[in-house]
N, C-alpha and C positions, 0 to 999 in steps of 0.2 A: 549459617542460616539455611533453612530448608524452604525452598520456594517452589510452589506449584504454579506453572505458567500455562494458562489455557489459551490456545491460539486457534482461530477459526480457519479451517482449510477452505480452499477455493476451487474444489473439484480438480480438473486436470490442467489448470492454467497456472503460469507463474503469477504470484500475487505479491505486490509490494509489501503489504502488511505481514504476510507469512514470512517472506524473506527477511524482513526487518526483525520480526520476533525470533526467528531462528538464529540470526547473527547475534542478537542481544543475549539470547539464552546461552549460546556457545561462549561468548565472552564472559558471562557471569560464571559459567562452569570453569573457565580458565583461571579466574581469580579466586576459586575455592568455594563458590556458592554451590550448595546442593540443589541445583536448579533442574526440575523435571518439566520438559516441554510437552504438554498434552494436547494433541490435535482434537478439535471438535468439528463435527459434520463430516469431514473427509480427511484423508492424509494430506499433509502439506506438500507442495512442490516448490523446491528452492533450487537456485543455481549454484549453491555452495554445499558443503557437508551438512547433511540433514541430521540434527541432534534430537529430533522429536521421538517420543515413544511410539512403538508400533501399534499400541492399543488406541482405538478411536472411541471417544465418547459422543453420545448423541449422533450416531451415524446418520448421515443425511437421508438415506433411503428408509432406514428404520423409523425415524421420527416422522417422516412424511406418511408412511403407511399407518403409523399409530394415529395420525391426525385424520386420515381419510377412512380408516377402518379400525375404530377404537376397540373392537372385539379382539383384535390381534393380541392385546395385552394378556388375554386368558390363555394364549398358546404358551407352553412352558418356555422359559428364557433360554435353556440350552438349545431348543429347536430353532430359535431365532438368532442364535449367536452369529451365524454366518452372515447376517445382514450388516454387521459391523466389522467384518473382516476387511482389512486394508486392500487385498487384491480385488475383492468383489467391489468395494467402493470405487477403486480406481477404474475398473471396467465399466461400472454402471454410470459413472459421471464423466467419462472421457469425452463425450460429445454433448454434455448437458447444455441446454439453452435456458434462458431465464424463464422461471415459472410465472404463470399468470398472477397479476397483482392480487386478485381475490384469494387465491390459494396461499400466496406468501403472507398475506395479512392475517388470515386465520391461524396459520402455523406460527407466525411471530407472536401473536397474542397468547396462544397456548404455551409456547416456550417461556414467555415472560411470566406466565401464571405459576410456573414452577411446580410445586407439589400439588397445585390445584388444576394443573393442565393435563392434557392427554399424554404427555411424556413424563408423568410423575415418576414412573418406575425408573426411567433413565436419570432423573434428578437424584433419586435415592442411591442409585448405583454409583454415580460420580462422587457424591458426598461420602458414601461408605468407603469407597476406594481411597479417597484422600485421607480419611481418618485412620483406616486400618493399615495402609501401605506406606503412607508418607508422613502423616501427622505434621503438616507444614507450619512454619512460622508465619508465612504469608501466602495468600493466593492472589495471583495477578491475572485478570481477564483482559483479552485483547479488544473487547468492546462490551458495551452494556446489553446488547441484544441477546447475548448468551448468559445474562445475569439472573435469569429466573431461578437458578439453583442457589443463589447467594444465601437466602434465609436458611435453607437446609444445610449448606456448608457451615454457616455460623453455628447452627445447632450441633453438628457433629464435630466441628473443629473450633471450640469456643475460645481457644487461646490464639488463633490465627487472625492476623489483620487481613483485610480485603482491599485490593486496589483495582481500579479499572482504567484502561487506556481508552480514550475516546478518539477515534480516527476514521470517521466516515459514517457514524451511526445515523446522522441526519440525512445523508444522501440516500441511504436505504429506506428510511422512513418516508421520504418524499416520493418514493416509488409506489407506496401503498395507497389503497383507496382511502378517502378522507375519514370514513368512520373507523377503519382499522388503524389508521395513523393516530387518530385522536386517542383511541383506547391504548395503543402501544405506548404513547407518550405518558399517559396517566400511570401505567404500570411501571414504566422506567422511573418516573418521579417518585413512586412509592418505594423504589429500591435505594434511592439516594441516601437516606439515613443509615443504611446498613453498610455503606461503603466508606472506608477510612480516607482514601484519597482518589481523586480522578486526575489522571495524567494526560496532558495534551501536548501537541508539538508546536503550537503557536498561540500568541496572545489573542489573535482573531478568533480562533476556535474556542479558547477558554471563555471568551465573552459570549460567543454564539450559543454554545452548549450550556453555559451557565444560565442564560435566559430561558432556553428551551426546556431544560430539565429542572430548573429552579435549584441549582446547586450552590450552596454557600461558597463565597469566594475563598474562604480559608481551606476548603476541601480541594481546590483546584491548584495543580502544580504544572507549570510549563517547563517541559524538558525538550529542548530543540531536537529535531530529527537528526539521525546519524546513520552512517553507513560503515561497513568494513572497507576502508580505503586502500588496504594493502594490494588487492588485485589491480588497482589503478596506478600503482607505483608510488603511493604516498605512505611513508613509514609512520607507524602509530607512535603515540607518546611513550610506549613501553620500550621503544628501540632507541639506540644512540646514533641513528643514521643521520646523514646530511639532510637538513631540512629542505634543501633545494633539489629534491629528487627529480631526475629527468623523466619525461614522458616518452615512452617508446612509440613514437609516432610512425605510422606506416609510410613507406616510400611514396614519393610523388609519382603520379601517372604520366604517361606520355613520353615521347622521345626527347622533348625539350625539358623534361623534369617539372612541368607545370600541369597541375590537374585543375579541373573545373571547380568553381566554388560549390560548396555543398551545404544544404540545410537538412537537418534531420528531425525525425519524430520518433519517440520511444515511449510507447504506452499501448494499452489495449486499443484495437482499431474499432472505435465505437463513437456514435454521434455525440455523446456527452463529453468525450475527450476532445472534440473539436477538430478532428482530422479534416473534415470538409472545409473548415475555415482556412486551414493551412493550404489545402489544395487550391482553393480559390485565390489565395495570396500568391501561390507559386505561379499560377497561370498568368496573373498580372505581372509578376516579376520576370517571367521567362524571356521577354523581349526588351527589357530595360538596358540602358547603356551601362557598359562596364561589367555586366554579369550575363552576357549573351549565352554562355555555356552552362549556366546554373543547373544543378541537379537537386532532386529531392529524394532523400533516402528514408524509408519508413520501416520501422521494426516494432513488433508487438504481437500479442495474442490475437488471433482472428477467430472469434466465437461464431458458431454456426448460426446463431440468432441474428448476426450482423452480415451474413453472406451477401444479401441483396444490397446493403449499404456499401460494402466494399466493391462489389461488382459495378455499382452505379458510378463510383468515383473513378474506377479504372476505365469505364466506358467514356466518361467525360474527358479524361486525359487523352484517350485514343482519338476522340472526335476533334480535339483541338491540336492534334499532332505532337503531343508532348510525352506520350507513353514511354518513348525510348530514353527520356531523361528522368524517369522516375523508377526507382527500384524498391521492391517489397522484399524485405529480408526475413520474414517469418518471425518466430519467437526464439531469439538466440539464447544459448546458455551463457554462463558467466564470461568465459573467454571470448565468445562471439559478441557479447554486449560491449566488452571493453574495446575490442577491435572496431566494432561498429561506431562507437562514440568517437574514437580517436581519429576517424577519417573525416569528421565533420568540422565545419567552420562555425556553425550556430545550431543550437537545439531549440525547438519550439513545440510545445504541446498546448495549444490554445483552448483549454477546457471551457465548457459552457457553465459548469457548476463551480462553486467556490471550494477548491481543493483544500482539505485541511492539512496536507503534508507536502507533497512535491518531492518524493524520493528521487525521481529521475533528474531533478535539478542538481542534487548533490552528486549523483553519479556523473553527470555531464561535467560539473566543475572539477571533480576528481580526475577526469580524463582530459582536462584542459580545454573544455568547450564552453564558451559563454552561452547565455540563454536570452531569448526574447519571449516574454510571458505576459498573459493578461494581468491587468492590475486589479486582482481580487484574491480573496482567500489568503492562504499562507504565502502565496507567491509574492505578494506586496512586501511582507516582512522579510522574506528570504533575500529577494533581489535588492531591495533597498539597503538591507543590513550589510550584505556582502559586497555590493557595488561590482557585481560580476555579470552584468547584463542590463537589460532595460525592460520597462513595462509599457504596455499598450492598452487602449480601451478594449474591454472584452467584446467578443462577437462582432468585430469590425474588420473584415478581411482587407479593406482598403487601407486602413491605418496600419494594419499588420504588415502589408506589403511595403508600405513606405518606410516603416522602421527597419524591416529586414534589409531593404535596399541600402539604406544609410549605413547600417552596421556592416554589411558586406563590403562597402567601399571604404570603410574606416579601419584599415589594418592596424594602425597604432592603437586605436581604441580597443579593438578586440584583444590585442596582446595584453593591455592593461587589465581588461576583464578576465582574461585567462589566468593571469598571475593572482588576481584578487580571489577568484573562485577556488583555486587550489589552496591558497592561504587560509581561506575561510574553513574549508573542510579539515585541513590539518590542525587548525587551532581550536575549532569549535564543534566539529561535526563528525568525529570518528566514533566508532562504536565503543572504544575504550573509555572515552570521555563520558559518553552517555551512560554506560554501565556503572561508572563510579558515582555519577550524580543520582542514578536510580537507587543505588545501594544506600546512599545518604538519606534519601527520602524514606525507604523502607525501614531502615534501622531507627528512624526517629519516631516511628508510630507505636501507638498503643491500641489494642483492640477496642472497637466501639462498644 
């Protein structure tokens, strides 16, 4: 099978979707699929081996300039080629902040218009490249927001099936101005008939996106989220290893061999991820009985647009005298992430929005760390299904503090959660399992 896998880069930050797409593409290649991972917007940044092509389609700077200065399309393509060069894109987007909602809305609509939008030339370039260089059996897009090219791909690759993974499209749409959001949804609904299957990672998201985009239920396939678990010490199904792999936990701190209890956070440092709720809960917890030495460890990408947000949280911790018990670890690479997780007792990322995935939950479980998460989005299904943590009401720091306190005092319960989490990842959420299930879906399809 020849598979063209389009993944949307996220400028200079580690992106959960990019890392997942890269891991899945790598596994598909390992089992013999001719899978070509094509970056869209920017090169991807992953904490594992990058298997994506060096060529970038719809270069972020290029499509922005075409939107703001449409006369640019009359400049010969060879002259503009440097705008899509990966080194330039990495440089130009290394400190990128979120663009204004109005600008994003206009660009999103134009991209979804495909051959009728201001980026039509790029649409044709992608479709032509796929037809001439790959002639794929299937084209898989990492979201529908990059789906404006689907009609042209259908025209140039008539024998290929088209699949789209939905994994946060609604969150992006909610950032747009109302008039832009409404038009974008209309255009996305118009693309639905040309897509053979929509892949989602939770039943919650299948129902939500099915309603939003009017997707027939028979076109929706739920494939549970997965990770490459080997870096966390969990052998994959392709190995004959002992299923009870030991976790390489770090040594305990202190002369007596006892370290302080630790709560961790692993996600972008952003308001929508709910870091401020966790900080509020930590302040409440800091003086409670039995956990007087509690520490909070925070890791994740710190975008320049959120510098004031992060500074305000640090200032608040300083004012209440707790800054020495909170450590910011930056954005770790793979080895650093594994080590970070393995030092924790609990992980908590109390998002304000309904997360459709929860990749960090699987990573925490693989590292042997239970989770305490808001009872919404995909979290509800994951945590309830695996029985490897607990759920709390969303956006309620008081309830969050109470549940974290109870979990920290219940060591036998945490050990049961720890075992359950690792078993869930091993049995249901390795990238090998997901690749096999995806191939079953793709091979069952006929072009629309």
